[in-house]
C-alpha positions as CSV (number, residue, x, y, z in Angstrom):
1,M,0.0,0.0,0.0
2,L,2.7,2.4,0.9
3,F,4.7,1.6,-2.3
4,E,1.5,2.3,-4.4
5,R,0.8,5.5,-2.6
6,L,4.3,6.8,-3.2
7,H,4.3,5.7,-6.8
8,R,1.0,7.6,-7.3
9,H,2.5,10.7,-5.7
10,W,5.5,10.5,-7.9
11,K,3.5,10.1,-11.0
12,L,1.4,13.2,-10.1
13,A,4.6,15.2,-9.4
14,A,6.1,14.1,-12.7
15,Y,3.0,15.0,-14.7
16,T,2.7,18.4,-12.9
17,G,6.4,19.1,-13.6
18,F,6.2,18.1,-17.2
19,G,3.1,20.3,-17.6
20,L,4.7,23.3,-16.1
21,F,7.8,22.7,-18.3
22,V,5.6,22.5,-21.5
23,F,3.7,25.6,-20.4
24,F,6.8,27.7,-19.9
25,V,8.4,26.5,-23.2
26,V,5.2,27.4,-25.1
27,L,4.9,30.7,-23.3
28,I,8.5,31.6,-24.1
29,F,8.3,30.7,-27.8
30,A,4.8,31.9,-28.3
31,L,5.4,35.4,-26.9
32,P,4.9,38.2,-29.5
33,Y,8.5,39.5,-29.4
34,D,7.8,42.1,-32.2
35,R,5.1,43.5,-29.9
36,I,7.5,43.6,-27.0
37,K,10.0,45.4,-29.2
38,D,7.3,48.0,-30.1
39,Y,6.5,48.4,-26.4
40,L,10.1,49.1,-25.6
41,V,10.3,51.6,-28.4
42,A,7.2,53.4,-27.1
43,M,8.6,53.5,-23.5
44,A,11.9,55.0,-24.8
45,D,9.9,57.6,-26.7
46,Q,8.1,58.7,-23.6
47,K,11.6,59.2,-22.0
48,G,12.7,61.4,-24.9
49,L,14.8,58.8,-26.6
50,T,14.7,57.1,-30.0
51,L,15.2,53.4,-29.8
52,D,15.9,51.1,-32.7
53,V,16.1,47.3,-32.3
54,K,17.1,45.1,-35.3
55,S,15.8,41.8,-33.8
56,A,14.2,40.4,-30.7
57,G,13.9,36.8,-29.6
58,P,13.6,34.5,-26.6
59,A,16.1,34.4,-23.7
60,L,16.7,31.7,-21.2
61,G,14.0,31.9,-18.6
62,M,11.3,34.6,-18.7
63,G,13.0,37.2,-20.9
64,V,13.8,38.6,-24.2
65,R,17.1,39.0,-26.1
66,L,17.7,42.1,-28.2
67,R,20.4,42.6,-30.9
68,D,21.9,45.7,-32.5
69,V,20.2,48.2,-30.4
70,T,20.7,52.0,-31.1
71,I,19.7,54.6,-28.6
72,V,19.6,58.2,-29.7
73,T,18.9,61.2,-27.5
74,R,16.7,64.1,-28.6
75,P,18.1,67.2,-26.9
76,K,15.7,70.2,-26.6
77,D,18.5,72.7,-27.3
78,D,20.8,73.0,-30.4
79,R,23.2,70.3,-29.1
80,K,23.9,67.4,-31.3
81,P,22.1,64.1,-30.3
82,T,24.0,61.4,-28.6
83,R,24.1,58.0,-30.2
84,I,24.7,54.7,-28.1
85,L,25.2,51.4,-29.7
86,V,24.4,48.1,-27.8
87,P,25.4,45.0,-29.7
88,S,23.3,42.8,-27.5
89,A,21.1,42.9,-24.4
90,R,18.9,40.6,-22.3
91,I,15.9,41.6,-20.3
92,H,14.5,39.2,-17.7
93,W,11.5,39.7,-15.4
94,S,10.2,37.8,-12.4
95,L,6.8,36.3,-12.9
96,L,6.5,35.5,-9.1
97,G,7.6,39.0,-8.2
98,A,4.9,40.3,-10.5
99,L,2.2,38.2,-8.8
100,A,3.4,39.5,-5.4
101,G,3.2,43.0,-6.5
102,H,6.9,43.6,-7.1
103,K,8.1,44.5,-10.5
104,T,11.7,43.2,-10.9
105,Y,13.7,43.5,-14.0
106,Q,17.3,42.3,-14.8
107,I,19.2,43.7,-17.7
108,H,22.5,42.5,-19.1
109,A,24.0,44.6,-21.9
110,T,27.3,45.0,-23.7
111,P,27.7,48.7,-24.6
112,F,31.0,50.6,-24.7
113,G,33.1,47.5,-25.2
114,G,32.2,46.2,-21.7
115,E,29.4,44.7,-19.7
116,I,26.7,46.2,-17.6
117,D,24.3,44.4,-15.3
118,I,21.3,46.4,-14.2
119,E,18.6,45.2,-11.6
120,T,15.7,47.3,-10.8
121,S,12.8,46.5,-8.4
122,S,9.7,48.5,-7.6
123,A,6.9,48.1,-5.2
124,K,4.9,51.4,-5.1
125,P,6.3,53.8,-4.0
126,K,9.7,52.3,-3.4
127,K,12.3,51.7,-6.0
128,V,15.7,50.0,-5.9
129,L,18.4,50.2,-8.5
130,R,21.6,48.3,-8.7
131,V,24.2,48.7,-11.5
132,K,27.5,46.9,-12.0
133,A,29.8,47.7,-14.9
134,K,33.2,46.3,-15.8
135,N,35.8,46.7,-18.6
136,I,34.0,49.8,-20.0
137,D,36.0,51.6,-22.5
138,F,36.0,55.3,-21.6
139,S,36.9,56.4,-25.1
140,E,33.4,55.0,-26.2
141,I,31.3,56.8,-23.7
142,P,29.9,59.8,-25.6
143,F,28.9,61.7,-22.5
144,V,32.5,62.0,-21.3
145,K,33.8,63.5,-24.5
146,T,30.8,65.9,-24.5
147,A,31.5,67.2,-21.0
148,T,35.2,67.7,-21.7
149,N,35.6,68.2,-25.4
150,L,38.4,65.8,-25.1
151,P,38.6,62.0,-25.5
152,M,39.3,60.1,-22.4
153,F,40.9,56.6,-22.4
154,G,40.9,53.9,-19.7
155,S,39.0,50.8,-18.4
156,L,36.1,51.6,-16.0
157,D,34.6,49.4,-13.3
158,L,31.6,50.8,-11.5
159,H,29.1,49.8,-8.8
160,L,25.9,51.6,-8.0
161,E,23.3,50.8,-5.4
162,I,20.5,53.3,-4.8
163,K,17.2,53.3,-3.0
164,M,14.3,55.7,-3.5
165,P,11.8,55.5,-0.7
166,D,9.1,57.4,-2.7
167,G,10.4,56.6,-6.2
168,K,12.1,60.0,-6.6
169,A,15.8,60.7,-7.1
170,A,15.5,63.8,-4.8
171,T,15.0,61.5,-1.7
172,A,17.5,58.8,-2.8
173,G,20.1,57.1,-0.6
174,G,23.0,54.8,-1.6
175,T,26.6,54.6,-2.9
176,L,28.5,54.9,-6.0
177,N,32.1,53.6,-6.4
178,W,34.3,53.5,-9.5
179,T,37.9,52.8,-10.6
180,C,39.2,53.9,-14.0
181,S,42.5,52.0,-14.6
182,D,45.3,53.7,-16.7
183,C,43.3,56.7,-17.4
184,I,44.5,59.1,-20.1
185,L,43.0,62.6,-21.0
186,G,43.4,63.8,-24.5
187,D,45.1,62.2,-27.5
188,G,47.5,64.9,-28.4
189,K,45.3,66.0,-31.3
190,A,41.9,67.0,-30.0
191,K,41.6,70.6,-28.6
192,L,40.0,71.7,-25.4
193,I,37.2,74.2,-26.2
194,I,35.5,76.4,-23.7
195,P,32.8,78.6,-25.3
196,G,32.7,82.2,-24.2
197,N,36.5,82.4,-23.2
198,A,38.6,84.4,-25.8
199,L,41.6,82.3,-24.9
200,L,40.0,78.8,-25.3
201,A,37.1,79.5,-27.7
202,E,39.1,78.4,-30.6
203,G,40.5,75.4,-28.8
204,L,43.7,74.6,-27.0
205,G,45.8,71.6,-28.2
206,L,46.9,69.5,-25.3
207,P,49.3,66.7,-25.1
208,K,48.2,63.3,-23.6
209,I,47.8,63.6,-19.9
210,R,48.2,60.4,-17.9
211,L,45.9,60.4,-14.9
212,G,46.9,56.9,-13.7
213,D,44.1,55.2,-11.7
214,F,41.2,57.5,-11.2
215,V,39.1,56.4,-8.2
216,G,36.5,57.7,-6.0
217,S,33.1,57.2,-4.4
218,V,29.9,59.2,-3.8
219,V,27.8,58.6,-0.7
220,I,24.1,59.6,-1.3
221,D,21.8,60.7,1.5
222,K,18.4,62.2,1.1
223,G,19.0,63.1,-2.5
224,V,22.5,64.7,-1.9
225,G,25.6,62.8,-3.1
226,R,28.9,63.8,-1.5
227,L,32.2,62.9,-3.2
228,Q,34.8,61.0,-1.1
229,G,38.3,60.0,-2.1
230,V,38.0,61.2,-5.7
231,Q,41.6,61.4,-6.9
232,A,44.2,60.4,-9.4
233,K,48.0,60.6,-9.4
234,S,50.6,59.9,-12.1
235,P,54.0,61.1,-13.4
236,D,52.1,63.9,-15.3
237,G,50.4,65.3,-12.3
238,E,47.8,65.0,-9.5
239,V,44.2,65.8,-9.3
240,T,41.5,65.7,-6.6
241,L,37.8,66.4,-6.7
242,E,35.4,67.3,-3.9
243,G,31.9,68.6,-3.8
244,E,28.3,67.4,-4.0
245,I,25.5,66.6,-6.4
246,K,21.9,67.3,-5.6
247,L,19.7,64.8,-7.3
248,A,16.5,65.9,-9.0
249,D,13.7,64.6,-11.3
250,P,14.5,64.4,-14.2
251,L,18.0,63.2,-13.5
252,L,19.7,65.6,-16.0
253,S,18.4,68.5,-14.1
254,S,20.5,67.4,-11.0
255,T,22.8,70.2,-9.9
256,L,26.6,69.9,-9.4
257,N,28.9,72.0,-7.2
258,L,32.4,70.8,-7.4
259,Y,35.9,72.0,-6.7
260,M,38.9,70.6,-8.5
261,R,42.5,70.9,-7.3
262,F,45.3,69.9,-9.6
263,Q,49.0,70.1,-10.3
264,L,50.9,69.4,-13.5
265,S,54.5,68.1,-13.7
266,D,57.2,70.2,-15.1
267,S,57.9,67.7,-17.8
268,L,54.3,68.0,-19.0
269,L,54.4,71.8,-19.0
270,K,57.6,71.8,-21.0
271,S,55.9,69.7,-23.7
272,S,53.3,72.3,-24.5
273,E,53.9,76.1,-24.8
274,K,50.2,76.8,-24.9
275,L,49.5,74.9,-21.7
276,R,52.4,76.8,-20.0
277,T,50.7,80.1,-21.1
278,I,47.3,79.0,-19.7
279,M,49.0,78.2,-16.3
280,Q,50.8,81.5,-16.2
281,F,47.4,83.4,-16.8
282,A,45.8,81.3,-14.1
283,G,48.7,81.9,-11.6
284,T,47.3,85.1,-10.2
285,E,43.8,83.8,-9.8
286,G,43.9,80.1,-9.6
287,K,47.2,79.1,-8.1
288,R,46.9,78.1,-4.4
289,S,49.5,78.5,-1.6
290,D,50.1,74.7,-1.8
291,G,51.2,75.0,-5.4
292,F,48.1,73.4,-6.8
293,Y,45.6,75.2,-9.0
294,G,41.9,75.5,-8.2
295,V,38.8,75.4,-10.3
296,R,35.2,75.5,-9.4
297,I,32.7,73.6,-11.6
298,S,28.9,74.0,-11.3
299,G,25.8,73.5,-13.4
300,T,23.6,70.6,-14.1
301,L,24.2,67.1,-15.5
302,G,22.6,68.3,-18.6
303,H,24.5,71.5,-19.0
304,L,27.8,72.3,-17.1
305,G,28.7,75.9,-16.7
306,Q,32.0,77.6,-17.5
307,P,34.9,76.5,-15.1
308,I,36.0,79.3,-12.8
309,W,39.4,79.7,-11.2
310,S,39.4,79.8,-7.5
311,K,42.1,79.6,-5.0
312,T,39.9,78.5,-2.2
313,S,37.6,75.5,-1.9
314,P,34.1,76.1,-0.6
315,F,34.2,72.6,1.0
316,A,37.4,73.0,3.0
317,P,36.8,72.4,6.7
318,P,37.6,75.2,9.0
319,A,41.2,75.2,10.4
320,T,41.2,73.8,13.9
321,G,43.9,72.6,16.2
322,P,44.8,72.2,19.8
323,R,45.4,75.4,21.8
324,P,49.0,75.8,23.0
325,P,49.4,75.0,26.8
326,A,49.6,77.9,29.1
327,A,52.9,78.7,30.8
328,H,53.4,77.2,34.2
329,G,52.1,79.5,36.9
330,A,50.6,81.9,34.5
331,A,47.2,83.4,35.3
332,H,44.3,82.3,33.3
333,A,43.4,85.2,31.1
334,P,40.0,85.4,29.6
335,A,39.8,84.0,26.0
336,A,39.8,86.7,23.4
337,A,36.8,86.9,21.1
338,A,37.6,85.0,17.9
339,T,38.2,87.3,14.9
340,P,36.3,86.2,11.9
341,P,38.3,85.5,8.8
342,P,38.3,88.0,6.0
343,P,35.9,87.2,3.2
344,A,37.3,85.1,0.3
345,P,37.9,87.2,-2.9
346,P,35.2,86.7,-5.6
347,A,36.1,83.9,-7.9
348,A,37.4,85.0,-11.3
349,R,36.4,83.5,-14.6
350,L,39.1,82.1,-17.0
351,P,41.0,85.2,-18.2
352,S,41.3,86.3,-21.8
353,P,44.6,87.6,-23.4
354,R,43.1,91.2,-23.2
355,D,42.9,91.0,-19.4
């Protein structure tokens, strides 16, 4: 009797498993992938992007595989659109999560010569986003060249984890860490162009500037990300970056307030007469007492303002230290009122030759 009962249960389990297997196989291959492609195109259009997908098909599990994906931005001003090419991408979603009220998606893509894994989960109103990127070729990221007018080379690894309690970036919390190995700024041919500056409007030819390993992190709390340990050092010089980013919706309207401190090596300055000229002009307005040059950078993620020379950092902590001990036997004199420091001089914009 026991054997017959076990045999009956085993047959029931086998039939059930086989039925579920057939159901999922039919579901995967019977999904209207062209309709899914059209749905993704419509979603991108709502975000102000143009999406083109050459082909779509089934992926292992509950998902879809896309090939030869092209993403094009549609800027509202006169800037040129940005084009991103993704050779392949896989999108998976959780059926059980959807039944429980959680929308969970996993994306694996191969843009910029590397790999990116994205996981997003939302249960109204909360959202969680995790991003891991490795072996990303900096020279293929269009946003970097747009921001600096110069190509940048190196291999980027990145990890982002962010939580949005009410689904908005302005209240987000999380961390961002990155490492760019063997970073190089410029290729010796491209020119640094800063519109509105008479000295740099036509472009300044720069030599290759080795940055070495460019590392850093951003700690995000209540929608404000503060930079920590952002620095690079190489035989060509040294650079540090501090400041904060205030996140907003949409993300490109997030504001940046940064201060960059850098120093170039003598050998690099000797290789470029124009670069030496720029540093001489900046000496009176941007050279600090520690031998570094200071530059303030502000604006939004969508539009950075013109860099401004500044000897002082708005993020520097106040100078504090232990008081010297009183001489033995000396009377305790009342502490003098602290004299406020003189106001910092106004930041000067990049000078022109006529100045």
